[in-house]
C-alpha positions, -999 to +999 in steps of 0.1 A: -316+680-218-322+717-220-293+739-240-287+776-232-283+785-267-268+820-258-244+805-233-234+778-260-227+804-291-189+809-281-185+771-282-203+765-316-183+793-329-147+781-319-155+743-328-168+759-362-137+778-370-113+751-360-131+722-376-130+745-407-094+747-407-090+711-404-118+701-428-102+725-455-066+708-455-085+674-454-104+688-486-069+695-504-059+660-503-093+642-509-096+665-541-061+655-551-069+619-546-104+621-564-085+640-595-057+617-597-069+580-585-106+581-589-137+594-570-147+561-560-122+552-538-115+591-526-151+593-515-148+554-501-120+565-478-134+599-469-170+580-460-152+553-438-130+577-419-161+601-409-181+570-397-153+558-376-150+597-361-189+598-357-186+564-337-156+581-315-177+612-305-206+590-299-183+569-275-164+594-261-182+622-256-207+605-232-177+588-212-165+623-202-198+627-180-186+598-160-156+616-149-153+641-121-162+676-139-134+694-123-108+667-137-121+667-171-118+702-172-082+707-162-071+675-184-088+685-214-082+722-206-042+718-204-044+697-236-066+726-254-043+747-241-011+731-253-030+723-288-035+763-290-002+772-283+011+750-310-012+765-337-007+800-323+029+795-326+028+785-363+005+812-370+028+838-353+059+829-374+035+829-403+025+864-398+059+874-390+070+860-421+093+840-405+080+807-420+058+806-456+019+803-452+000+779-459-011+773-494-036+747-506-028+753-539+004+742-536-001+713-512-027+701-540-001+703-568+026+685-543-001+657-533-012+652-570+025+647-582+028+621-553-001+605-562+008+598-598+043+588-588+029+559-573+018+544-607-013+529-623-051+527-614-061+493-598-095+478-612-120+479-589-116+497-556-081+516-558-064+509-525-040+541-526-069+562-533-090+546-503-061+544-480-050+582-488-084+598-485-091+574-452-058+589-438-062+624-443-097+623-430-088+603-401-055+625-393-079+658-394-106+647-378-092+633-351-081+666-341-118+678-348-129+654-324-105+660-300-115+696-301-152+689-301-150+668-269-128+692-251-154+718-258-184+698-249-165+686-218-163+723-207-201+725-191-228+708-190-250+705-222-218+717-246-212+687-266-240+689-289-235+726-297-199+718-303-207+689-328-234+712-343-202+737-352-179+711-363-208+693-384-217+733-399-180+736-409-177+700-426-210+707-446-196+739-459-164+726-467-181+699-483-203+722-501-176+743-514-158+714-528-188+698-550-192+735-560-152+742-570-140+710-577-108+727-565-089+735-529-108+761-511-080+789-514-103+817-510-108+808-472-079+829-454-068+797-437-035+812-424-057+841-405-083+814-392-054+795-376-044+825-362-075+831-346-083+795-334-053+795-318-063+824-295-097+807-291-082+773-279-056+791-257-086+814-245-109+782-234-079+759-223-070+787-195-107+791-185-116+755-180-082+749-164-091+779-139-122+764-134-111+728-127-090+744-101-119+762-084-109+793-095-139+816-100-135+843-127-144+879-126-176+881-148-179+841-150-183+834-188-175+872-198-141+864-185-135+845-218-137+877-237-108+890-218-089+860-221-093+860-257-084+900-257-053+893-241-043+863-260-045+881-290-028+913-277+003+889-268+000+872-302+003+906-319+034+918-299+051+887-306+045+888-343+061+925-342+091+909-321+093+882-346+094+903-375+116+926-364+141+898-353+139+882-386+147+915-404+175+919-383+190+886-388+184+887-425+173+859-449+209+841-446+204+834-406+168+829-410 
């Protein structure tokens, strides 16, 4: 299969950024599990979850090619749009100061306290450690799998580039975790979620339109216009939400 890597660049970037956010959140919990319950169980649960996720991509990705392309684009594009709107909504509220921003250091401290409250360590494989690491990796990883498959179904030969983007994010987060041994707080996660929400909304709208037979002006260049439109709309909503929150005051908020 010949891949036009120039054409695939937006897909790689979008998959990389979306996966980066999810893997950073998973890393925070895995680090807490390893520090409190032991690294054997933490790494074992994480490795098992990654294997299951890899199998899901291998099975579900090629299966999408057996479904009519227009139906795939409408279905996955709609889900991608809804998924992006959920992320963008939270990002807008955080940027406006309506809800507090996500803090990986705080999340690490809470998870560590919860793990310590579960009691002493078991001999051999600690089931608490294995299950906690497996659960968080699966929860965050399922979202990455969905995004990779959705991006891959957007066009011929895009599954592999989308997978490369997600894999690059995984390797970066793992490397940072090995070096720092602490939550990756230096990554601006809240800003990333804002940008990824815009990207997902734009891609979802684009593929729904293509699936419905709409010819986008400029073809792939229309993606840039859609991204600009969603970004502008989101920034306007940030200003409106901030103004409303200021008017209502801290009690009503």
